[in-house]
mmCIF file as Biopython writes it, N, C-alpha, C and O atoms, coordinates in Angstrom:
data_model
#
loop_
_atom_site.group_PDB
_atom_site.id
_atom_site.type_symbol
_atom_site.label_atom_id
_atom_site.label_alt_id
_atom_site.label_comp_id
_atom_site.label_asym_id
_atom_site.label_entity_id
_atom_site.label_seq_id
_atom_site.pdbx_PDB_ins_code
_atom_site.Cartn_x
_atom_site.Cartn_y
_atom_site.Cartn_z
_atom_site.occupancy
_atom_site.B_iso_or_equiv
_atom_site.auth_seq_id
_atom_site.auth_asym_id
_atom_site.pdbx_PDB_model_num
ATOM 1   N N  . UNK A ? 1  ? 135.991 86.073 116.639 1.0 0.0 1  A 1 
ATOM 2   C CA . UNK A ? 1  ? 135.075 85.921 117.761 1.0 0.0 1  A 1 
ATOM 3   C C  . UNK A ? 1  ? 135.014 84.431 118.132 1.0 0.0 1  A 1 
ATOM 4   O O  . UNK A ? 1  ? 134.773 83.569 117.286 1.0 0.0 1  A 1 
ATOM 5   N N  . UNK A ? 2  ? 135.235 84.164 119.402 1.0 0.0 2  A 1 
ATOM 6   C CA . UNK A ? 2  ? 135.183 82.782 119.862 1.0 0.0 2  A 1 
ATOM 7   C C  . UNK A ? 2  ? 133.724 82.329 120.041 1.0 0.0 2  A 1 
ATOM 8   O O  . UNK A ? 2  ? 132.799 83.141 120.035 1.0 0.0 2  A 1 
ATOM 9   N N  . UNK A ? 3  ? 133.553 81.029 120.199 1.0 0.0 3  A 1 
ATOM 10  C CA . UNK A ? 3  ? 132.194 80.510 120.420 1.0 0.0 3  A 1 
ATOM 11  C C  . UNK A ? 3  ? 131.593 81.083 121.689 1.0 0.0 3  A 1 
ATOM 12  O O  . UNK A ? 3  ? 130.393 81.352 121.746 1.0 0.0 3  A 1 
ATOM 13  N N  . UNK A ? 4  ? 132.417 81.269 122.701 1.0 0.0 4  A 1 
ATOM 14  C CA . UNK A ? 4  ? 131.937 81.819 123.973 1.0 0.0 4  A 1 
ATOM 15  C C  . UNK A ? 4  ? 131.505 83.268 123.815 1.0 0.0 4  A 1 
ATOM 16  O O  . UNK A ? 4  ? 130.500 83.680 124.395 1.0 0.0 4  A 1 
ATOM 17  N N  . UNK A ? 5  ? 132.251 84.048 123.037 1.0 0.0 5  A 1 
ATOM 18  C CA . UNK A ? 5  ? 131.851 85.436 122.782 1.0 0.0 5  A 1 
ATOM 19  C C  . UNK A ? 5  ? 130.553 85.485 121.972 1.0 0.0 5  A 1 
ATOM 20  O O  . UNK A ? 5  ? 129.699 86.341 122.203 1.0 0.0 5  A 1 
ATOM 21  N N  . UNK A ? 6  ? 130.420 84.568 121.033 1.0 0.0 6  A 1 
ATOM 22  C CA . UNK A ? 6  ? 129.185 84.498 120.254 1.0 0.0 6  A 1 
ATOM 23  C C  . UNK A ? 6  ? 128.007 84.132 121.147 1.0 0.0 6  A 1 
ATOM 24  O O  . UNK A ? 6  ? 126.924 84.706 121.032 1.0 0.0 6  A 1 
ATOM 25  N N  . UNK A ? 7  ? 128.230 83.176 122.030 1.0 0.0 7  A 1 
ATOM 26  C CA . UNK A ? 7  ? 127.174 82.758 122.987 1.0 0.0 7  A 1 
ATOM 27  C C  . UNK A ? 7  ? 126.780 83.936 123.867 1.0 0.0 7  A 1 
ATOM 28  O O  . UNK A ? 7  ? 125.596 84.150 124.127 1.0 0.0 7  A 1 
ATOM 29  N N  . UNK A ? 8  ? 127.775 84.706 124.329 1.0 0.0 8  A 1 
ATOM 30  C CA . UNK A ? 8  ? 127.488 85.869 125.165 1.0 0.0 8  A 1 
ATOM 31  C C  . UNK A ? 8  ? 126.662 86.901 124.405 1.0 0.0 8  A 1 
ATOM 32  O O  . UNK A ? 8  ? 125.723 87.473 124.957 1.0 0.0 8  A 1 
ATOM 33  N N  . UNK A ? 9  ? 126.995 87.131 123.187 1.0 0.0 9  A 1 
ATOM 34  C CA . UNK A ? 9  ? 126.265 88.088 122.350 1.0 0.0 9  A 1 
ATOM 35  C C  . UNK A ? 9  ? 124.824 87.649 122.130 1.0 0.0 9  A 1 
ATOM 36  O O  . UNK A ? 9  ? 123.901 88.456 122.243 1.0 0.0 9  A 1 
ATOM 37  N N  . UNK A ? 10 ? 124.632 86.372 121.816 1.0 0.0 10 A 1 
ATOM 38  C CA . UNK A ? 10 ? 123.287 85.843 121.608 1.0 0.0 10 A 1 
ATOM 39  C C  . UNK A ? 10 ? 122.470 85.886 122.880 1.0 0.0 10 A 1 
ATOM 40  O O  . UNK A ? 10 ? 121.281 86.205 122.855 1.0 0.0 10 A 1 
ATOM 41  N N  . UNK A ? 11 ? 123.110 85.562 124.000 1.0 0.0 11 A 1 
ATOM 42  C CA . UNK A ? 11 ? 122.409 85.587 125.281 1.0 0.0 11 A 1 
ATOM 43  C C  . UNK A ? 11 ? 122.022 87.009 125.671 1.0 0.0 11 A 1 
ATOM 44  O O  . UNK A ? 11 ? 120.946 87.245 126.222 1.0 0.0 11 A 1 
ATOM 45  N N  . UNK A ? 12 ? 122.899 87.937 125.381 1.0 0.0 12 A 1 
ATOM 46  C CA . UNK A ? 12 ? 122.612 89.347 125.651 1.0 0.0 12 A 1 
ATOM 47  C C  . UNK A ? 12 ? 121.380 89.793 124.881 1.0 0.0 12 A 1 
ATOM 48  O O  . UNK A ? 12 ? 120.523 90.485 125.431 1.0 0.0 12 A 1 
ATOM 49  N N  . UNK A ? 13 ? 121.280 89.408 123.620 1.0 0.0 13 A 1 
ATOM 50  C CA . UNK A ? 13 ? 120.126 89.751 122.797 1.0 0.0 13 A 1 
ATOM 51  C C  . UNK A ? 13 ? 118.863 89.110 123.328 1.0 0.0 13 A 1 
ATOM 52  O O  . UNK A ? 13 ? 117.805 89.738 123.319 1.0 0.0 13 A 1 
ATOM 53  N N  . UNK A ? 14 ? 118.948 87.868 123.794 1.0 0.0 14 A 1 
ATOM 54  C CA . UNK A ? 14 ? 117.787 87.197 124.373 1.0 0.0 14 A 1 
ATOM 55  C C  . UNK A ? 14 ? 117.293 87.942 125.618 1.0 0.0 14 A 1 
ATOM 56  O O  . UNK A ? 14 ? 116.095 88.173 125.783 1.0 0.0 14 A 1 
ATOM 57  N N  . UNK A ? 15 ? 118.219 88.305 126.471 1.0 0.0 15 A 1 
ATOM 58  C CA . UNK A ? 15 ? 117.856 88.996 127.717 1.0 0.0 15 A 1 
ATOM 59  C C  . UNK A ? 15 ? 117.202 90.312 127.401 1.0 0.0 15 A 1 
ATOM 60  O O  . UNK A ? 15 ? 116.222 90.676 128.051 1.0 0.0 15 A 1 
ATOM 61  N N  . UNK A ? 16 ? 117.701 91.038 126.435 1.0 0.0 16 A 1 
ATOM 62  C CA . UNK A ? 16 ? 117.144 92.348 126.094 1.0 0.0 16 A 1 
ATOM 63  C C  . UNK A ? 16 ? 115.702 92.251 125.617 1.0 0.0 16 A 1 
ATOM 64  O O  . UNK A ? 16 ? 114.926 93.191 125.791 1.0 0.0 16 A 1 
ATOM 65  N N  . UNK A ? 17 ? 115.335 91.116 125.013 1.0 0.0 17 A 1 
ATOM 66  C CA . UNK A ? 17 ? 113.992 90.937 124.483 1.0 0.0 17 A 1 
ATOM 67  C C  . UNK A ? 17 ? 113.070 90.182 125.447 1.0 0.0 17 A 1 
ATOM 68  O O  . UNK A ? 17 ? 111.872 90.063 125.192 1.0 0.0 17 A 1 
ATOM 69  N N  . UNK A ? 18 ? 113.618 89.676 126.541 1.0 0.0 18 A 1 
ATOM 70  C CA . UNK A ? 18 ? 112.857 88.785 127.431 1.0 0.0 18 A 1 
ATOM 71  C C  . UNK A ? 18 ? 111.964 89.550 128.397 1.0 0.0 18 A 1 
ATOM 72  O O  . UNK A ? 18 ? 112.184 90.720 128.711 1.0 0.0 18 A 1 
ATOM 73  N N  . UNK A ? 19 ? 110.946 88.830 128.848 1.0 0.0 19 A 1 
ATOM 74  C CA . UNK A ? 19 ? 110.067 89.369 129.909 1.0 0.0 19 A 1 
ATOM 75  C C  . UNK A ? 19 ? 110.829 89.292 131.226 1.0 0.0 19 A 1 
ATOM 76  O O  . UNK A ? 19 ? 111.916 88.720 131.302 1.0 0.0 19 A 1 
ATOM 77  N N  . UNK A ? 20 ? 110.245 89.867 132.238 1.0 0.0 20 A 1 
ATOM 78  C CA . UNK A ? 20 ? 110.867 89.902 133.557 1.0 0.0 20 A 1 
ATOM 79  C C  . UNK A ? 20 ? 111.212 88.484 134.077 1.0 0.0 20 A 1 
ATOM 80  O O  . UNK A ? 20 ? 112.327 88.239 134.537 1.0 0.0 20 A 1 
ATOM 81  N N  . UNK A ? 21 ? 110.254 87.579 133.996 1.0 0.0 21 A 1 
ATOM 82  C CA . UNK A ? 21 ? 110.495 86.208 134.464 1.0 0.0 21 A 1 
ATOM 83  C C  . UNK A ? 21 ? 111.501 85.460 133.598 1.0 0.0 21 A 1 
ATOM 84  O O  . UNK A ? 21 ? 112.296 84.669 134.105 1.0 0.0 21 A 1 
ATOM 85  N N  . UNK A ? 22 ? 111.465 85.707 132.314 1.0 0.0 22 A 1 
ATOM 86  C CA . UNK A ? 22 ? 112.440 85.068 131.415 1.0 0.0 22 A 1 
ATOM 87  C C  . UNK A ? 22 ? 113.854 85.590 131.700 1.0 0.0 22 A 1 
ATOM 88  O O  . UNK A ? 22 ? 114.826 84.838 131.632 1.0 0.0 22 A 1 
ATOM 89  N N  . UNK A ? 23 ? 113.955 86.881 132.016 1.0 0.0 23 A 1 
ATOM 90  C CA . UNK A ? 23 ? 115.270 87.466 132.355 1.0 0.0 23 A 1 
ATOM 91  C C  . UNK A ? 23 ? 115.858 86.787 133.577 1.0 0.0 23 A 1 
ATOM 92  O O  . UNK A ? 23 ? 117.040 86.448 133.615 1.0 0.0 23 A 1 
ATOM 93  N N  . UNK A ? 24 ? 114.999 86.593 134.584 1.0 0.0 24 A 1 
ATOM 94  C CA . UNK A ? 24 ? 115.463 85.950 135.826 1.0 0.0 24 A 1 
ATOM 95  C C  . UNK A ? 24 ? 115.921 84.516 135.534 1.0 0.0 24 A 1 
ATOM 96  O O  . UNK A ? 24 ? 116.919 84.057 136.090 1.0 0.0 24 A 1 
ATOM 97  N N  . UNK A ? 25 ? 115.201 83.820 134.672 1.0 0.0 25 A 1 
ATOM 98  C CA . UNK A ? 25 ? 115.550 82.461 134.310 1.0 0.0 25 A 1 
ATOM 99  C C  . UNK A ? 25 ? 116.865 82.380 133.536 1.0 0.0 25 A 1 
ATOM 100 O O  . UNK A ? 25 ? 117.578 81.380 133.624 1.0 0.0 25 A 1 
ATOM 101 N N  . UNK A ? 26 ? 117.189 83.432 132.775 1.0 0.0 26 A 1 
ATOM 102 C CA . UNK A ? 26 ? 118.430 83.456 131.982 1.0 0.0 26 A 1 
ATOM 103 C C  . UNK A ? 26 ? 119.654 83.882 132.803 1.0 0.0 26 A 1 
ATOM 104 O O  . UNK A ? 26 ? 120.787 83.714 132.353 1.0 0.0 26 A 1 
ATOM 105 N N  . UNK A ? 27 ? 119.434 84.426 133.989 1.0 0.0 27 A 1 
ATOM 106 C CA . UNK A ? 27 ? 120.544 84.957 134.800 1.0 0.0 27 A 1 
ATOM 107 C C  . UNK A ? 27 ? 121.638 83.930 135.071 1.0 0.0 27 A 1 
ATOM 108 O O  . UNK A ? 27 ? 122.808 84.242 134.849 1.0 0.0 27 A 1 
ATOM 109 N N  . UNK A ? 28 ? 121.322 82.720 135.538 1.0 0.0 28 A 1 
ATOM 110 C CA . UNK A ? 28 ? 122.433 81.778 135.805 1.0 0.0 28 A 1 
ATOM 111 C C  . UNK A ? 28 ? 123.266 81.466 134.573 1.0 0.0 28 A 1 
ATOM 112 O O  . UNK A ? 28 ? 124.487 81.336 134.662 1.0 0.0 28 A 1 
ATOM 113 N N  . UNK A ? 29 ? 122.617 81.347 133.431 1.0 0.0 29 A 1 
ATOM 114 C CA . UNK A ? 29 ? 123.330 81.083 132.184 1.0 0.0 29 A 1 
ATOM 115 C C  . UNK A ? 29 ? 124.252 82.265 131.836 1.0 0.0 29 A 1 
ATOM 116 O O  . UNK A ? 29 ? 125.405 82.064 131.456 1.0 0.0 29 A 1 
ATOM 117 N N  . UNK A ? 30 ? 123.748 83.466 131.964 1.0 0.0 30 A 1 
ATOM 118 C CA . UNK A ? 30 ? 124.558 84.649 131.665 1.0 0.0 30 A 1 
ATOM 119 C C  . UNK A ? 30 ? 125.738 84.738 132.617 1.0 0.0 30 A 1 
ATOM 120 O O  . UNK A ? 30 ? 126.851 85.066 132.206 1.0 0.0 30 A 1 
ATOM 121 N N  . UNK A ? 31 ? 125.495 84.445 133.884 1.0 0.0 31 A 1 
ATOM 122 C CA . UNK A ? 31 ? 126.562 84.511 134.877 1.0 0.0 31 A 1 
ATOM 123 C C  . UNK A ? 31 ? 127.673 83.492 134.534 1.0 0.0 31 A 1 
ATOM 124 O O  . UNK A ? 31 ? 128.860 83.798 134.655 1.0 0.0 31 A 1 
ATOM 125 N N  . UNK A ? 32 ? 127.278 82.301 134.110 1.0 0.0 32 A 1 
ATOM 126 C CA . UNK A ? 32 ? 128.298 81.288 133.721 1.0 0.0 32 A 1 
ATOM 127 C C  . UNK A ? 32 ? 129.135 81.763 132.547 1.0 0.0 32 A 1 
ATOM 128 O O  . UNK A ? 32 ? 130.351 81.575 132.526 1.0 0.0 32 A 1 
ATOM 129 N N  . UNK A ? 33 ? 128.477 82.382 131.563 1.0 0.0 33 A 1 
ATOM 130 C CA . UNK A ? 33 ? 129.192 82.858 130.376 1.0 0.0 33 A 1 
ATOM 131 C C  . UNK A ? 33 ? 130.156 83.985 130.762 1.0 0.0 33 A 1 
ATOM 132 O O  . UNK A ? 33 ? 131.308 83.987 130.327 1.0 0.0 33 A 1 
ATOM 133 N N  . UNK A ? 34 ? 129.703 84.925 131.561 1.0 0.0 34 A 1 
ATOM 134 C CA . UNK A ? 34 ? 130.553 86.032 131.988 1.0 0.0 34 A 1 
ATOM 135 C C  . UNK A ? 34 ? 131.753 85.507 132.778 1.0 0.0 34 A 1 
ATOM 136 O O  . UNK A ? 34 ? 132.879 85.962 132.576 1.0 0.0 34 A 1 
ATOM 137 N N  . UNK A ? 35 ? 131.511 84.543 133.680 1.0 0.0 35 A 1 
ATOM 138 C CA . UNK A ? 35 ? 132.584 83.962 134.472 1.0 0.0 35 A 1 
ATOM 139 C C  . UNK A ? 35 ? 133.563 83.217 133.557 1.0 0.0 35 A 1 
ATOM 140 O O  . UNK A ? 35 ? 134.775 83.336 133.735 1.0 0.0 35 A 1 
ATOM 141 N N  . UNK A ? 36 ? 133.066 82.463 132.597 1.0 0.0 36 A 1 
ATOM 142 C CA . UNK A ? 36 ? 133.935 81.742 131.668 1.0 0.0 36 A 1 
ATOM 143 C C  . UNK A ? 36 ? 134.786 82.681 130.841 1.0 0.0 36 A 1 
ATOM 144 O O  . UNK A ? 36 ? 135.973 82.429 130.628 1.0 0.0 36 A 1 
ATOM 145 N N  . UNK A ? 37 ? 134.185 83.765 130.371 1.0 0.0 37 A 1 
ATOM 146 C CA . UNK A ? 37 ? 134.940 84.761 129.600 1.0 0.0 37 A 1 
ATOM 147 C C  . UNK A ? 37 ? 136.073 85.330 130.462 1.0 0.0 37 A 1 
ATOM 148 O O  . UNK A ? 37 ? 137.209 85.451 130.003 1.0 0.0 37 A 1 
ATOM 149 N N  . UNK A ? 38 ? 135.757 85.671 131.697 1.0 0.0 38 A 1 
ATOM 150 C CA . UNK A ? 38 ? 136.743 86.247 132.596 1.0 0.0 38 A 1 
ATOM 151 C C  . UNK A ? 38 ? 137.875 85.263 132.862 1.0 0.0 38 A 1 
ATOM 152 O O  . UNK A ? 38 ? 139.046 85.638 132.807 1.0 0.0 38 A 1 
ATOM 153 N N  . UNK A ? 39 ? 137.543 84.030 133.143 1.0 0.0 39 A 1 
ATOM 154 C CA . UNK A ? 39 ? 138.546 82.997 133.442 1.0 0.0 39 A 1 
ATOM 155 C C  . UNK A ? 39 ? 139.476 82.786 132.253 1.0 0.0 39 A 1 
ATOM 156 O O  . UNK A ? 39 ? 140.672 82.551 132.425 1.0 0.0 39 A 1 
ATOM 157 N N  . UNK A ? 40 ? 138.917 82.873 131.040 1.0 0.0 40 A 1 
ATOM 158 C CA . UNK A ? 40 ? 139.736 82.663 129.830 1.0 0.0 40 A 1 
ATOM 159 C C  . UNK A ? 40 ? 140.489 83.929 129.423 1.0 0.0 40 A 1 
ATOM 160 O O  . UNK A ? 40 ? 141.233 83.915 128.442 1.0 0.0 40 A 1 
ATOM 161 N N  . UNK A ? 41 ? 140.308 85.001 130.150 1.0 0.0 41 A 1 
ATOM 162 C CA . UNK A ? 41 ? 141.016 86.228 129.853 1.0 0.0 41 A 1 
ATOM 163 C C  . UNK A ? 41 ? 140.436 87.015 128.697 1.0 0.0 41 A 1 
ATOM 164 O O  . UNK A ? 41 ? 141.098 87.890 128.140 1.0 0.0 41 A 1 
ATOM 165 N N  . UNK A ? 42 ? 139.211 86.711 128.340 1.0 0.0 42 A 1 
ATOM 166 C CA . UNK A ? 42 ? 138.523 87.421 127.253 1.0 0.0 42 A 1 
ATOM 167 C C  . UNK A ? 42 ? 137.815 88.631 127.865 1.0 0.0 42 A 1 
ATOM 168 O O  . UNK A ? 42 ? 137.060 88.484 128.826 1.0 0.0 42 A 1 
ATOM 169 N N  . UNK A ? 43 ? 138.049 89.805 127.324 1.0 0.0 43 A 1 
ATOM 170 C CA . UNK A ? 43 ? 137.404 91.013 127.896 1.0 0.0 43 A 1 
ATOM 171 C C  . UNK A ? 43 ? 135.872 90.913 127.837 1.0 0.0 43 A 1 
ATOM 172 O O  . UNK A ? 43 ? 135.298 90.472 126.841 1.0 0.0 43 A 1 
ATOM 173 N N  . UNK A ? 44 ? 135.237 91.331 128.924 1.0 0.0 44 A 1 
ATOM 174 C CA . UNK A ? 44 ? 133.773 91.348 129.030 1.0 0.0 44 A 1 
ATOM 175 C C  . UNK A ? 44 ? 133.337 92.802 128.979 1.0 0.0 44 A 1 
ATOM 176 O O  . UNK A ? 44 ? 133.836 93.633 129.738 1.0 0.0 44 A 1 
ATOM 177 N N  . UNK A ? 45 ? 132.406 93.109 128.087 1.0 0.0 45 A 1 
ATOM 178 C CA . UNK A ? 45 ? 131.973 94.500 127.933 1.0 0.0 45 A 1 
ATOM 179 C C  . UNK A ? 45 ? 131.295 94.989 129.207 1.0 0.0 45 A 1 
ATOM 180 O O  . UNK A ? 45 ? 130.735 94.208 129.977 1.0 0.0 45 A 1 
ATOM 181 N N  . UNK A ? 46 ? 131.362 96.306 129.407 1.0 0.0 46 A 1 
ATOM 182 C CA . UNK A ? 46 ? 130.715 96.904 130.570 1.0 0.0 46 A 1 
ATOM 183 C C  . UNK A ? 46 ? 129.209 96.646 130.515 1.0 0.0 46 A 1 
ATOM 184 O O  . UNK A ? 46 ? 128.578 96.409 131.545 1.0 0.0 46 A 1 
ATOM 185 N N  . UNK A ? 47 ? 128.646 96.691 129.330 1.0 0.0 47 A 1 
ATOM 186 C CA . UNK A ? 47 ? 127.211 96.459 129.148 1.0 0.0 47 A 1 
ATOM 187 C C  . UNK A ? 47 ? 126.816 95.060 129.619 1.0 0.0 47 A 1 
ATOM 188 O O  . UNK A ? 47 ? 125.798 94.885 130.290 1.0 0.0 47 A 1 
ATOM 189 N N  . UNK A ? 48 ? 127.633 94.066 129.260 1.0 0.0 48 A 1 
ATOM 190 C CA . UNK A ? 48 ? 127.318 92.695 129.642 1.0 0.0 48 A 1 
ATOM 191 C C  . UNK A ? 48 ? 127.499 92.514 131.153 1.0 0.0 48 A 1 
ATOM 192 O O  . UNK A ? 48 ? 126.694 91.837 131.793 1.0 0.0 48 A 1 
ATOM 193 N N  . UNK A ? 49 ? 128.532 93.102 131.718 1.0 0.0 49 A 1 
ATOM 194 C CA . UNK A ? 49 ? 128.708 93.017 133.193 1.0 0.0 49 A 1 
ATOM 195 C C  . UNK A ? 49 ? 127.562 93.690 133.906 1.0 0.0 49 A 1 
ATOM 196 O O  . UNK A ? 49 ? 127.044 93.151 134.884 1.0 0.0 49 A 1 
ATOM 197 N N  . UNK A ? 50 ? 127.154 94.851 133.444 1.0 0.0 50 A 1 
ATOM 198 C CA . UNK A ? 50 ? 126.054 95.582 134.059 1.0 0.0 50 A 1 
ATOM 199 C C  . UNK A ? 50 ? 124.763 94.775 133.975 1.0 0.0 50 A 1 
ATOM 200 O O  . UNK A ? 50 ? 124.007 94.681 134.942 1.0 0.0 50 A 1 
ATOM 201 N N  . UNK A ? 51 ? 124.527 94.192 132.796 1.0 0.0 51 A 1 
ATOM 202 C CA . UNK A ? 51 ? 123.332 93.358 132.617 1.0 0.0 51 A 1 
ATOM 203 C C  . UNK A ? 51 ? 123.330 92.179 133.581 1.0 0.0 51 A 1 
ATOM 204 O O  . UNK A ? 51 ? 122.299 91.866 134.175 1.0 0.0 51 A 1 
ATOM 205 N N  . UNK A ? 52 ? 124.471 91.527 133.741 1.0 0.0 52 A 1 
ATOM 206 C CA . UNK A ? 52 ? 124.580 90.417 134.649 1.0 0.0 52 A 1 
ATOM 207 C C  . UNK A ? 52 ? 124.299 90.843 136.074 1.0 0.0 52 A 1 
ATOM 208 O O  . UNK A ? 52 ? 123.589 90.148 136.801 1.0 0.0 52 A 1 
ATOM 209 N N  . UNK A ? 53 ? 124.849 91.984 136.487 1.0 0.0 53 A 1 
ATOM 210 C CA . UNK A ? 53 ? 124.634 92.475 137.825 1.0 0.0 53 A 1 
ATOM 211 C C  . UNK A ? 53 ? 123.159 92.856 138.042 1.0 0.0 53 A 1 
ATOM 212 O O  . UNK A ? 53 ? 122.599 92.590 139.105 1.0 0.0 53 A 1 
ATOM 213 N N  . UNK A ? 54 ? 122.547 93.468 137.051 1.0 0.0 54 A 1 
ATOM 214 C CA . UNK A ? 54 ? 121.122 93.817 137.176 1.0 0.0 54 A 1 
ATOM 215 C C  . UNK A ? 54 ? 120.259 92.564 137.285 1.0 0.0 54 A 1 
ATOM 216 O O  . UNK A ? 54 ? 119.293 92.541 138.048 1.0 0.0 54 A 1 
ATOM 217 N N  . UNK A ? 55 ? 120.595 91.538 136.541 1.0 0.0 55 A 1 
ATOM 218 C CA . UNK A ? 55 ? 119.823 90.293 136.609 1.0 0.0 55 A 1 
ATOM 219 C C  . UNK A ? 55 ? 120.013 89.614 137.965 1.0 0.0 55 A 1 
ATOM 220 O O  . UNK A ? 55 ? 119.073 89.033 138.506 1.0 0.0 55 A 1 
ATOM 221 N N  . UNK A ? 56 ? 121.202 89.686 138.500 1.0 0.0 56 A 1 
ATOM 222 C CA . UNK A ? 56 ? 121.418 89.149 139.842 1.0 0.0 56 A 1 
ATOM 223 C C  . UNK A ? 56 ? 120.539 89.857 140.855 1.0 0.0 56 A 1 
ATOM 224 O O  . UNK A ? 56 ? 119.922 89.224 141.711 1.0 0.0 56 A 1 
ATOM 225 N N  . UNK A ? 57 ? 120.490 91.168 140.749 1.0 0.0 57 A 1 
ATOM 226 C CA . UNK A ? 57 ? 119.642 91.975 141.649 1.0 0.0 57 A 1 
ATOM 227 C C  . UNK A ? 57 ? 118.172 91.624 141.470 1.0 0.0 57 A 1 
ATOM 228 O O  . UNK A ? 57 ? 117.441 91.495 142.452 1.0 0.0 57 A 1 
ATOM 229 N N  . UNK A ? 58 ? 117.737 91.469 140.230 1.0 0.0 58 A 1 
ATOM 230 C CA . UNK A ? 58 ? 116.345 91.133 139.953 1.0 0.0 58 A 1 
ATOM 231 C C  . UNK A ? 58 ? 116.012 89.763 140.530 1.0 0.0 58 A 1 
ATOM 232 O O  . UNK A ? 58 ? 114.948 89.584 141.124 1.0 0.0 58 A 1 
ATOM 233 N N  . UNK A ? 59 ? 116.902 88.802 140.363 1.0 0.0 59 A 1 
ATOM 234 C CA . UNK A ? 59 ? 116.682 87.459 140.882 1.0 0.0 59 A 1 
ATOM 235 C C  . UNK A ? 59 ? 116.599 87.473 142.410 1.0 0.0 59 A 1 
ATOM 236 O O  . UNK A ? 59 ? 115.765 86.786 142.999 1.0 0.0 59 A 1 
ATOM 237 N N  . UNK A ? 60 ? 117.449 88.242 143.029 1.0 0.0 60 A 1 
ATOM 238 C CA . UNK A ? 60 ? 117.443 88.350 144.484 1.0 0.0 60 A 1 
ATOM 239 C C  . UNK A ? 60 ? 116.162 89.008 144.974 1.0 0.0 60 A 1 
ATOM 240 O O  . UNK A ? 60 ? 115.550 88.546 145.937 1.0 0.0 60 A 1 
ATOM 241 N N  . UNK A ? 61 ? 115.757 90.085 144.314 1.0 0.0 61 A 1 
ATOM 242 C CA . UNK A ? 61 ? 114.507 90.750 144.669 1.0 0.0 61 A 1 
ATOM 243 C C  . UNK A ? 61 ? 113.328 89.810 144.526 1.0 0.0 61 A 1 
ATOM 244 O O  . UNK A ? 61 ? 112.444 89.769 145.382 1.0 0.0 61 A 1 
ATOM 245 N N  . UNK A ? 62 ? 113.319 89.043 143.422 1.0 0.0 62 A 1 
ATOM 246 C CA . UNK A ? 62 ? 112.234 88.114 143.161 1.0 0.0 62 A 1 
ATOM 247 C C  . UNK A ? 62 ? 112.178 87.045 144.244 1.0 0.0 62 A 1 
ATOM 248 O O  . UNK A ? 62 ? 111.093 86.649 144.669 1.0 0.0 62 A 1 
ATOM 249 N N  . UNK A ? 63 ? 113.327 86.579 144.689 1.0 0.0 63 A 1 
ATOM 250 C CA . UNK A ? 63 ? 113.391 85.547 145.724 1.0 0.0 63 A 1 
ATOM 251 C C  . UNK A ? 63 ? 112.748 86.078 147.020 1.0 0.0 63 A 1 
ATOM 252 O O  . UNK A ? 63 ? 111.973 85.376 147.670 1.0 0.0 63 A 1 
ATOM 253 N N  . UNK A ? 64 ? 113.079 87.313 147.377 1.0 0.0 64 A 1 
ATOM 254 C CA . UNK A ? 64 ? 112.550 87.878 148.614 1.0 0.0 64 A 1 
ATOM 255 C C  . UNK A ? 64 ? 111.086 88.301 148.470 1.0 0.0 64 A 1 
ATOM 256 O O  . UNK A ? 64 ? 110.348 88.302 149.455 1.0 0.0 64 A 1 
ATOM 257 N N  . UNK A ? 65 ? 110.664 88.651 147.280 1.0 0.0 65 A 1 
ATOM 258 C CA . UNK A ? 65 ? 109.256 89.033 147.042 1.0 0.0 65 A 1 
ATOM 259 C C  . UNK A ? 65 ? 108.357 87.823 147.243 1.0 0.0 65 A 1 
ATOM 260 O O  . UNK A ? 65 ? 107.193 87.975 147.614 1.0 0.0 65 A 1 
ATOM 261 N N  . UNK A ? 66 ? 108.875 86.632 147.007 1.0 0.0 66 A 1 
ATOM 262 C CA . UNK A ? 66 ? 108.065 85.419 147.099 1.0 0.0 66 A 1 
ATOM 263 C C  . UNK A ? 66 ? 108.163 84.732 148.466 1.0 0.0 66 A 1 
ATOM 264 O O  . UNK A ? 66 ? 107.574 83.668 148.659 1.0 0.0 66 A 1 
ATOM 265 N N  . UNK A ? 67 ? 108.895 85.319 149.413 1.0 0.0 67 A 1 
ATOM 266 C CA . UNK A ? 67 ? 109.024 84.733 150.744 1.0 0.0 67 A 1 
ATOM 267 C C  . UNK A ? 67 ? 107.772 85.033 151.557 1.0 0.0 67 A 1 
ATOM 268 O O  . UNK A ? 67 ? 107.253 86.149 151.537 1.0 0.0 67 A 1 
ATOM 269 N N  . UNK A ? 68 ? 107.300 84.029 152.264 1.0 0.0 68 A 1 
ATOM 270 C CA . UNK A ? 68 ? 106.154 84.302 153.160 1.0 0.0 68 A 1 
ATOM 271 C C  . UNK A ? 68 ? 106.574 85.166 154.324 1.0 0.0 68 A 1 
ATOM 272 O O  . UNK A ? 68 ? 107.700 85.063 154.812 1.0 0.0 68 A 1 
ATOM 273 N N  . UNK A ? 69 ? 105.677 86.009 154.766 1.0 0.0 69 A 1 
ATOM 274 C CA . UNK A ? 69 ? 105.993 86.920 155.853 1.0 0.0 69 A 1 
ATOM 275 C C  . UNK A ? 69 ? 105.298 86.480 157.120 1.0 0.0 69 A 1 
ATOM 276 O O  . UNK A ? 69 ? 105.440 87.125 158.159 1.0 0.0 69 A 1 
#
């Protein structure tokens, strides 16, 4: 297991235990790790990809929830 894979695993565990706001704060870091794994040709699990996509959606929803109307 590479350092990047270990980092991805640890980050995944953090996200699973995090509150909603903490999850949103971890999204950019998770996205960087997933992108780095992909660029290096290291397989990314479906669970990790799904988690990253869900966090992106949550962050986007949060951004629009806080917009003044």
